[in-house]
N, C-alpha and C positions, 0 to 999 in steps of 0.2 A: 445438516447434505441434503440437496434436493435429489443428486441424481451422480453416478457415481461409475464410471467408465472405465476401463487400463486406459486408455486416450482422450479423455477427458473428465472433468467433474464442473456440477454445476448446483450452485448454491443459491438460497433465498436469503436476502437482509435483509433487517428492520433499520434505521436509523434512529434513534430516539432524534427530538429536537437537538439543535447543536453537536450531533454525535459524530467525531470523524476520528478518524485511522492515524496512525503515527507515519511518517515518511516511512516509506519502503519500495523496494522490487518484486519480481515475482520467483529471481534466478534462472531458471529454464525453461517458467513455462511463460507463456502468450495469457492475457488478461482481455474479457470482453467482460463490459459492463453495461447494464439497457437501465435507466431507468423506468420503472415502471408506473412510480407511482408518488410527486412529490418534486424535488428537486435534487440533485448533487454537483457540488463545488470539486472539480479534483483540480487541484494544483502541482504543477509539475515542475519535478529536478533536472540537473544535466549535472552530469558528474565536474572532478575538477582534481587538482593533485595539487597537494601545497608542498613544501619543500622550511626544513625550519629556519628560520630569520637569522641564523648567528651569525655574526663579524668573524668567529672563526671559517677561516675557509677553508681548512682538514675536516671540523666538526661539521662544517656544512657540506660536505663532499661526501659524509660517510651515511648521515642523517637520511633516514629509509624516504621518501613521498607519503604521505597522508593524504589517503584518497577521499575525497570532500562533496557536497555537492552542494549545487547554488538553484537559487526557486529561479525559478523560470516565468511561465506565461498558470491563470489558473481563468476553467470554463467552465460555468452553469449550463449542467445538462436537464432537460424537462423532460416527461415521461416519454419513453419514445426511443428517447433519445443514446447513443451508444457509444462506448468509448472504447480506444485498443491501448493495451503499453503493451512493448517487448519484451518479456525476457529481462533479462540483466540492464539493457538502456533505458528498459520504461520504466522511471523510480519516481511515485508521485505519494500523494495524500490524498484520501478524498474527503465529503463532510457535507453533510447534513444541514444546511444556512438558515433553514426554518428557525423561528424561535418557538414554534409553538404544535406544531406537526410533524407526526412523522415523514419519512421517506424509504421506499421500499425498492431493492434494485436486485435483480437475477448478474450474476458472475458464474463465467466458464472461465475453467483454466485450462490449459491443452498445450504441453501433457500435465497432470493433477499435479497438483503443486506440491511439492516435498523440503522444498526449501526459500526463505527471503531476507535480505536485511532490512536491520531497521536498522535509520537515519536519526539522530538527534537536532531538537531544531536550530541548533547551533551548524549543522552539515557534515557533522563525524559519524562514523559508523557506528552504532551502540552495542550491535552483536548480529548472529547468525540465527536465523529461528528454523527449527525443524517444528512444521504442522504437524499434532497427533495424528493417531493411525486415522482419522475420518478425514483428514487431509484441510480442515478448516482452519482459520486463523485462528491464533487463541484470544482472548480474551485481552491480552497484554498489550497487543496493537494497537487497541484503543486507548484512545490520550484520556487517562485518569483525571485527569483537570476538569475536564467537560462529561457529559453524561455519555453514555456508555453505545456503542450500536449491540444493537442483540440481535441473533439469526431468527428467521422466525424458524419453527418448528416442523415442517410440511411432511416428512416421511423421513424412514429408518428406512438405512438399506441392508 
């Protein structure tokens, strides 16, 4: 955590080569990401609702629609560029596309991040995550099959 205030928080993140987050939203918080060094690839997703494909009309009618996400566009941001995501509608995944260099980014969450939804690669909702007391995203947000992003230790609040 770089800075915490009742209306927003700021985090400085270090992204290892090929490090990436899981697909997630920010619930009630908006998120601004400024690339400081290196580049970040942001892939956006949009929500869709699918229902059961059963041929039984009654069971199909009773089946609850399942929320899912579909992959959208990917944009690569270079130093100085800023990305914005709005709360629940802003579903995305961030990653460092470099295989050799770290990337650094500044993240602003307003209001402070209190929860986010995590989605699996197939688009289904995995879990509702509640960040820890300092509101930083836990390491579980980063794809364990690739090098994890680590947070720069800049200041304690």
